[in-house]
N, C-alpha and C positions, 0 to 999 in steps of 0.2 A: 685816122688813128681810132682804134676802138677803146675809148676811155669811158669814164663814168657817165658822161653826158650822152655818148652814143649808145651805151648800154640801156639807159633809161628810154631813149628815143626808140630803140629797137625792141624793147621788152615785149610788146604785143606780137610783133612779127616773129620773134624768136620763140615765144610761147606757142604760137600757132605751128611753127615749123617742128617744134619738139613733139607736138601732138600727132604729127605724121608718122611717128614711130609705130603706132598701132594701126591695124587694118581698118578699124572703125573710123579713125580720123581720116585716113586716105580715102575711104569710100565716101565719107561726108564731103570732103573737099572736092572730089571728082563730081559729085552729084550737083553741087552748087558752090562754085569757088568763091564768089563774092559774098554769099551768105555766110560761108565759113570764115572768111576774113572779118566780116562784121561781128561774128560771134566772139572774136578775140580782140576787137576794138582797133583794128589796123587803121592808120591814117589814110587819107585819100592817096597820097603819094606812094605809100606802101602798097595799097591795093592796085594802083596803076602798074607798079613794078611787077607785082605778082601776075597780073593779067597779061602784061607784055613779055613775061619771062625774062625780065631785065635783071640779070644777076648783079651787074655792077650797080644798078639802081637800088637793089635790095641791100647791098653792102653800104651804100651811101645813106640809106634810110635806117641804119643801125643793125642790120643783119649780121649776126656772128657766123663765121664760116662753119663752126661746129654744128649750128642749128640749120643753117642754110643747106648743109649737105643732105639733110632729109628731104628738103623741097627739090633740090636739083636732081637727087636720086630718082625722084618720080619722073623727071624729064629725060632720064637715061644718061645723065652726066655724073661725073665724080669730082673729087677735089682737085685733081690734076687738070681737068677741063676748066675749072674755075680759075686756077692759076694761070692757065694759058690766056683766058679771057682778060684777066686783070693785067697781064703784061703785054697784051697785044700780039702774042705769038701764036703760032699754030700749036696744036697739042704735041706734035713731034719736036718742034723747036723748044718747047717748054721742058719736055722730058730730057732733051739733050742738055739744056741749061742746068738741070738738076744733076745730071751725070757729071758735067764739068765742075760744078760747085763741090761735088763730093770727092774730087781728086786731090 
């Protein structure tokens, strides 16, 4: 659950992800990912999740989906991809689940 405690835990991570809105942030991240994480004060667990592209780990470390979307967008993923990862479904299964839920 993304509550106040998780928001505080994830603040550095979410701030870093928000910075990826701009080209300068994306370029700096790509040039030296761990230095960029350090710039924002990410915890070791957060840095490991970034390094490993562990989206579920980033969520567990306080990542908000709204900010993580910037990070995963750089990986060629979108919010539906994250939903599929979270539910253990394929992307097509997840999309079908959304269609069924909307009926």
